[in-house]
N, C-alpha and C positions, 0 to 999 in steps of 0.2 A: 401537135401544137400548130396553130394557124400561122401563116406567113404574115409578117408585119411590113406594110409598105410605107416608105417615107416619101414625103413630097418636099422638094427643095423650097427654101424660103428663109434661111437664116440670114439675118442682116448683120451689120456692124463688123463682124469678123470675116465675112465672106469665106465660109468654110468650104471652099473648092479645093480640089487637089492641087497642091503647089509643090514646089521643089523643097524636099526635106533637107534638113541639115545633115552633115556627115554623121553626127551622133545625135541620138535622141536625148532629150532632157530627162534626167532621172529625178524622181520626186521622192523627197524624204518623208513627207507626211501629207495626209488628206484630211481636212477638217470640214465637216458639213454642219451648218447651223441653220435654223429656220427662224427668220424674223416674223414669219406668219403666225407663230405661236403667241407672239406678243399682242396680236390684234384681238380686240374684243369682238370684232365682227367676222371672225374666221373660226371654223371648227375643224378644219382638216387634220390638225395634229391630234385632236381627240380621237379621230377615226384611225389615223395612221401614225401612232407614236414611234414606230420603228423606221419611218421614212428616212431620217437623217443617216442612220446606220446602213439601211438598205442601199441608199445612194452612194455612200462612202465605199461600201463593198463592191458595188458595180464599177465605180471609177477605178478602184484599186486593181480590178481584173483587166482593165484596159490600158493602163499607163505603166511605164517601167518604174518600178519602185527601187529605192536605194536605202541602205542603212547608214549612209553618210549624212550626218546632220548638217553638213555644209551645202547640201543640195536644196533646190527650191521646194516650196510647199504649195499645195493647192488649197485654197479656202473657197468654199462654196456657201453662198447665202441664198436659201430658198425664200423667195419674196412673195410668191403668189401661187396658191392652189385654188382653182376655181372651176365651177361648172357654168359655162356660158357667161363668164365674167363675174358671177356671184361667188364670193368667198365663204358664204354660209352654205355648206354642202347639205343635200337632202339626206334623209335617213338611209337611202340606198347607198350612200357613201361615194357616189360617182363624182368624178371630176374629169374635165377635158382640157384643162390648161395648167401647165406647170412652168413657173418662171423662176429664174435665179440669176445670180451674178457670180462669175468665177474670177478670183484674183489669184495670180501667180505671185507668190511673195518670196522674199529672201528668207534665209533660215531664221533670222531674228524676228520675223513676222512683219517686217515693213513691206508695204506694197511696192512691188518692183515696177509699177506703172503699166503692168499688163493685166488688163481686166476685160472681160467680154460677157455680154448677156447670153443666156440660154433660154429660149422660149419654145416649149413643146406644146402641141395641141393635138387633140384627137377629134376628128370630125368624120362622120360617115358619108359615103356616097358622094353626092354632088355638092355637099356643103363646102364652102370655101373657108379655109383657115384665115385668121387675121394675118395681115402683112407682117413678115419678120419671124413667123413661127415655122418650125419643122413639124409637119403633120404626120401622125401615126393613124393608120386605119384601125379603129378600135374593135375589140371583141368584148362581149359582155363579161367573159370570165378572165380575160387576160389584160385588161386595160391598165391596171396598176403596174404590172411587170413591164408592159410595153412602154409606158410613160417614163418609168425610172430607167429602164435600159436605154431608151433613146436619149434621155438627158445625159447619161454617162457616155454614150457614143459621141455626142456633140462636145462634151468636155475633153475627151481624148483627142478628138479631131482638132480642137482649138489648141491643145498642148503641142500637137504635132506640127502646128504652124508657127512655133516659136523655136528659135535656134538655141544652141547651148550657151550663147552669150546672153540669153534672156531677152532677145529682141524679136519682134515679129518677122517672119520670112515674107518677103515680097513675092506675090504670086507671079 
């Protein structure tokens, strides 16, 4: 398996290493939905019908899970799957942009006011990723796994920047 290189560039949440809380937030549920599938000008979910479950499983491997229904939940909305900005993917099924929004909710599903965007891109060589994206060096055979895994990494990093009271940790 080839090494996947990440380039810094996530905005909004500033996913730098920061002081972690004494206890990690335990998550009672992870829900992934795609608003991309509702778009008539997008076909990615036709090519990748298991994306929601694949992403949920990857996030579950990275965050501390709990069986306590009183613990927060993670809700992820996949909002864009594109190749160079186009949401109509070619027959090759390639994409190089994956965007979504992560909400950390209370157990009853209310938004706890903690939300952050996740924007992943895959650009080769000297190409420059759009501002605010985490870049993954693509490989022809592993781009899907790299994009989904990197998205899950960013979600876990974002959760690590929230304390057990449910508030962001100041870096």
